[in-house]
C-alpha positions as CSV (number, residue, x, y, z in Angstrom):
1,X,-20.1,-0.3,-23.6
2,X,-17.9,2.4,-25.1
3,X,-18.0,4.5,-21.9
4,X,-17.0,1.5,-19.9
5,X,-14.1,0.7,-22.3
6,X,-12.9,4.3,-22.2
7,X,-13.1,4.3,-18.4
8,X,-10.9,1.1,-18.2
9,X,-8.4,2.7,-20.6
10,X,-8.3,6.0,-18.6
11,X,-7.8,4.1,-15.3
12,X,-5.0,2.1,-16.8
13,X,-3.3,5.2,-18.1
14,X,-3.3,6.6,-14.5
15,X,-1.8,3.4,-13.2
16,X,0.9,3.3,-15.9
17,X,1.9,6.9,-15.3
18,X,1.9,6.6,-11.5
19,X,4.0,3.4,-11.6
20,X,6.6,5.0,-13.8
21,X,6.7,8.1,-11.5
22,X,6.9,6.0,-8.3
23,X,9.9,4.0,-9.8
24,X,11.8,7.0,-11.3
25,X,10.9,9.8,-8.9
26,X,9.9,7.9,-5.7
27,X,6.6,7.4,-4.1
28,X,7.0,10.1,-1.4
29,X,8.3,12.6,-4.0
30,X,5.4,12.0,-6.5
31,X,2.3,14.2,-6.1
32,X,-1.1,13.6,-7.6
33,X,-0.4,16.7,-9.7
34,X,2.6,14.9,-11.2
35,X,0.4,12.1,-12.3
36,X,-2.2,14.6,-13.7
37,X,0.4,16.3,-15.9
38,X,1.5,13.0,-17.5
39,X,-1.9,11.7,-18.1
40,X,-3.2,15.2,-19.0
41,X,-6.4,15.0,-17.0
42,X,-8.2,17.2,-14.5
43,X,-8.0,16.4,-10.7
44,X,-11.7,15.6,-10.7
45,X,-11.1,12.9,-13.3
46,X,-8.4,11.4,-11.1
47,X,-10.6,11.3,-8.1
48,X,-13.4,9.7,-10.2
49,X,-11.1,6.6,-10.4
50,X,-9.0,6.8,-7.2
51,X,-9.6,8.4,-3.8
52,X,-5.9,8.9,-3.0
53,X,-2.3,8.3,-4.1
54,X,-2.2,5.4,-1.7
55,X,-5.2,3.8,-3.5
56,X,-3.2,4.1,-6.7
57,X,-0.3,2.3,-5.1
58,X,-2.7,-0.4,-3.8
59,X,-3.9,-1.0,-7.4
60,X,-0.3,-1.1,-8.6
61,X,0.5,-3.8,-6.0
62,X,-2.4,-5.9,-7.2
63,X,-1.1,-5.5,-10.8
64,X,2.3,-6.6,-9.6
65,X,0.8,-9.7,-8.0
66,X,-1.1,-10.5,-11.2
67,X,2.0,-10.1,-13.4
68,X,3.9,-12.5,-11.2
69,X,1.0,-15.0,-11.2
70,X,0.9,-14.9,-15.0
71,X,4.6,-15.7,-15.2
72,X,4.0,-18.6,-12.8
73,X,1.1,-19.9,-14.7
74,X,3.1,-20.0,-17.9
75,X,5.8,-22.0,-16.2
76,X,3.4,-24.4,-14.5
77,X,1.7,-25.2,-17.9
78,X,5.0,-26.0,-19.6
79,X,5.1,-29.8,-19.3
80,X,8.6,-29.9,-20.9
81,X,9.9,-28.7,-17.5
82,X,10.3,-31.4,-14.8
83,X,7.6,-31.2,-12.2
84,X,9.7,-30.2,-9.2
85,X,11.5,-27.5,-11.4
86,X,8.1,-26.2,-12.5
87,X,7.0,-25.6,-8.9
88,X,10.2,-24.0,-7.7
89,X,10.5,-21.8,-10.9
90,X,6.9,-20.7,-10.5
91,X,7.5,-19.7,-6.9
92,X,10.5,-17.7,-8.0
93,X,8.6,-16.2,-10.9
94,X,6.1,-14.5,-8.6
95,X,8.8,-12.4,-7.0
96,X,7.9,-8.8,-7.9
97,X,9.8,-7.2,-10.7
98,X,10.3,-3.5,-10.4
99,X,11.9,-2.5,-13.6
100,X,15.3,-1.4,-12.3
101,X,14.1,0.2,-9.0
102,X,13.2,-1.0,-5.5
103,X,11.2,2.1,-4.8
104,X,7.7,0.4,-4.8
105,X,9.1,-2.6,-3.1
106,X,10.5,-0.5,-0.3
107,X,7.3,1.4,0.0
108,X,5.3,-1.8,0.4
109,X,7.6,-3.1,3.2
110,X,7.9,0.1,5.2
111,X,6.9,-0.5,8.8
112,X,4.3,2.3,8.6
113,X,2.8,0.7,5.5
114,X,1.8,-2.6,7.1
115,X,-1.5,-2.3,5.3
116,X,0.2,-2.4,1.9
117,X,2.4,-5.4,3.0
118,X,-0.7,-7.2,4.2
119,X,-2.5,-6.4,0.9
120,X,0.4,-7.8,-1.1
121,X,0.7,-11.0,1.0
122,X,-3.1,-11.7,0.9
123,X,-3.3,-11.1,-2.8
124,X,-0.2,-13.2,-3.5
125,X,-1.4,-16.2,-1.5
126,X,-4.9,-16.0,-3.0
127,X,-3.6,-15.9,-6.5
128,X,-0.6,-18.2,-6.3
129,X,-1.9,-21.0,-4.1
130,X,-4.4,-22.3,-6.7
131,X,-1.7,-22.1,-9.4
132,X,0.7,-24.3,-7.5
133,X,-1.9,-26.6,-6.1
134,X,-2.3,-28.6,-9.4
135,X,1.4,-29.5,-9.8
136,X,1.8,-30.2,-6.1
137,X,-1.2,-32.6,-6.3
138,X,0.4,-34.1,-9.4
139,X,3.6,-34.7,-7.4
140,X,1.6,-36.5,-4.7
141,X,0.0,-38.7,-7.3
142,X,3.4,-39.5,-8.8
143,X,4.8,-40.3,-5.4
144,X,7.3,-37.5,-5.6
145,X,5.8,-35.6,-2.7
146,X,4.4,-37.0,0.6
147,X,2.3,-34.6,2.7
148,X,-1.0,-34.4,4.4
149,X,-1.8,-30.7,3.9
150,X,-0.9,-29.8,0.3
151,X,-2.7,-26.4,0.2
152,X,-1.3,-25.3,3.6
153,X,2.1,-26.6,2.7
154,X,2.1,-24.5,-0.5
155,X,1.0,-21.4,1.5
156,X,3.8,-22.0,4.0
157,X,6.5,-22.2,1.4
158,X,5.2,-19.1,-0.4
159,X,5.1,-17.2,2.9
160,X,8.5,-18.3,4.1
161,X,10.1,-17.4,0.8
162,X,8.4,-14.0,0.8
163,X,9.4,-13.2,4.4
164,X,13.0,-14.4,4.0
165,X,14.0,-13.2,0.5
166,X,11.4,-10.7,-0.8
167,X,10.8,-8.3,2.0
168,X,13.9,-9.6,4.0
169,X,12.4,-8.6,7.4
170,X,15.4,-10.2,9.1
171,X,17.8,-7.8,7.2
172,X,20.2,-10.6,6.3
173,X,23.7,-9.6,5.3
174,X,24.8,-10.6,1.8
175,X,27.2,-13.2,3.1
176,X,24.4,-14.8,5.1
177,X,22.1,-15.5,2.0
178,X,23.7,-18.7,0.8
179,X,23.2,-20.4,4.1
180,X,19.6,-19.0,4.4
181,X,18.8,-20.2,0.9
182,X,20.2,-23.6,1.7
183,X,18.0,-23.8,4.8
184,X,15.0,-22.6,2.9
185,X,15.4,-25.3,0.3
186,X,16.0,-27.9,3.0
187,X,12.8,-26.9,4.8
188,X,10.9,-26.8,1.5
189,X,12.0,-30.4,0.9
190,X,10.7,-31.5,4.3
191,X,7.4,-29.7,3.9
192,X,6.9,-31.2,0.4
193,X,8.0,-34.6,1.7
194,X,10.4,-35.1,-1.2
195,X,13.8,-36.8,-1.1
196,X,16.7,-35.0,0.5
197,X,18.7,-32.9,-2.0
198,X,15.8,-32.7,-4.5
199,X,15.9,-28.9,-4.5
200,X,19.6,-28.3,-4.3
201,X,19.9,-27.5,-8.0
202,X,18.0,-24.3,-7.2
203,X,20.8,-22.9,-5.0
204,X,22.3,-21.1,-8.0
205,X,18.9,-19.8,-9.2
206,X,17.9,-18.5,-5.8
207,X,21.4,-17.0,-5.5
208,X,20.9,-15.0,-8.7
209,X,17.7,-13.5,-7.2
210,X,19.1,-12.5,-3.9
């Protein structure tokens, strides 16, 4: 058990060091040797835990998804927050936080790194959909939402929000975001089957994230 515990600690040390380097120095500019120096380990030790720098980045991406999911879970469990607000705040909470730098985010969304983008999206949907499923079903029971496919609806809203505002594949200009956010909220209302204008209070909150 001690060996397993020490192994988990060592792996975590590598990830923490690599994430800091990727943010501050840049992914392309960071070498495995840079990581070795910070963690103070031999190259063989590194390769015991990871086969490449890309695999380290993949592990960091999964960590980022988990961090967002935990923020979302905390919000969803807070019954003092109105139901609709809980759902929308949880969706916004899963947006990756990169501690003052977009370096990792940009690396994920590079065209040549489609594998990393797919990894993030799959992991995000797998982790976030069950978290949001409970409040969405609660909303159906309360007559707030009206829909036939709650799981698929949740997945669609998560995907649409990610594609429009997280990775911004459309490369919207800053002046376009208010209208795009308005349209996103309008479409989310229709998918959820809630009353018109139910989500408009989130214009300001989404605006702060864009």
